[in-house]
Steps between C-alpha positions, in 0.01 A plus 500: 500500500546253785195320631548653844453844340148418383244713680142382526221672687291294740223465240747399232653241732153355554453474123833320461431267794166403343666366185472120496651233276234539230552877484878456486462265205285758322753772585781285360305434181413866439840644593677554166836662434376696200147555368649589163543130426122461506405824328285337232285339771444814710186707441588772749693572815512722807742589778403399852618488857649158578302456821172576328587219261600262780173573678317417177685166485374422850144589399521307174386794289582859409252755621401760241441847640142583591315745719456256788871429552709741705794463269705698256567449129125456447356724231149376448274221611596176327763663279842337452738760353807375311765634267439318169772297334514599131686178415210284614298343217192637676617860459387516136142439611500782754300811418686765297432757773705286741783474248500875437506571874780252543720653231504854634674466837755256358598734219377253240742226603272200536743251648469268795809648664382860461156416636651319797730790583213744475285290733778468759576872480134596539437271797850505648370609839236229540749307715507806730133584470373165623704470824425864583134431429492181710683644798412870506134498410389336828693766695315796352236648727174571318619411153177613338547849640854504361382387158225761506756769576705379203211470257222714636337506159475121487265279700598179673844339508536342159802286430656753264487757781669262740773402255575861410509595867757232587701588192511858627587374847809327362601826331460683832714247685770535235492877537566499873216326682410807702129418459423862580462668164262481209611295204509613140181585310255339438543275804497706820522360848677529832564143602641593841152583625395139445797311644617453856856628565645149535335397175676776306835353597380152407392617155841654434683187619270281293574696185875480559472123536288437190648754258735234355203302366441479126201265478431239235349497153231242420425363154143384430420232244232463233251337735393852591371549145341154492308566822424871485518591134710770341590793725387857453703821522597608852681798649803624308626204300348230723257238386226383736330162532151494643508251790157522663571240769777721643787253480698293250650155539873445533505295179461826305858585602781382276768608746663786685844656503664663804619855440750540783742324733258531792221312324742238370626435853150473647383257232821300531471471878139376469593237240792373710279404794 
C-alpha cells in the first residue's frame, strides 16, 4: 500500500498530528516485528484499533473501559480484559477456572500461536468498530432513544450495549447499507430514522475506506501482575485484571505487532517524520 493511499478521518489526523518526538520514540520502542519472540514475557494480549493506541500514546496511558467513558471495548468498570498467554510463567498461578475456560474455545491447544489467532479472529473487526464508533456516533440523533429501541428491556446505555450496537451497524453496512430495515435478532433497529440523508452516504463511504484495516495486537508484560495481582476469569476465555483507577501505564506494554499493510504504512509514515 502506497502512503498516498492511506485514509485518515479528521479525528484520526488530529491524533497523528499530536504525536511528538517523545511519543514517536515510545512508538518505535514498542513496535515489534513479532510478539512470538517475547512470548515468555507476555502475560496476555488483545487486539486493538491502531488509532486508539496512538491516542493512548499521546495521553501517556491506556484507558480501561468504565461507565463514565463513551467508548467501546469496555466491559466493566476498572476491568482490563486480555487473552491469557499459556506460555507465560505466570499462567501456572492463574485460577483453574480460568485455565478450564481457556482450553475450551481453543480445542485444548494451549499454544501462544493458537491463542493469538483466536484473539485476532474474535476481535478482527475492532479496527472497523472504532472508526465507525468515533465518526458515526456523533451523527446519530437521539442516541438514547435508538439504544432504547434496540434494548427496551435494558436501562441506560451501558458500554456492552454500545459495542454490540456498532458491531451490528457494521454488519448492516456490509449487507447493503440501506438503513431501512430491522437487523437480525436479538438486536433490532432502523438506523435510517436516526441519521440525516447525507450522513447515510457518509457512513457507507467511511466503511468502504476503512474496511482494509486489520488493527494491531498488543502484548502486556508481567508488571500487570505485580501491580494488580493475578487476574480472575472473564467472559469466554478472557482473563480480567481489576484496575480501579481506570487506566494503566504504558510500561505495562511489552510491544505491539501490526496485523495489516495499512497499519504498517501508518506506523512507518509516523516514524519517518
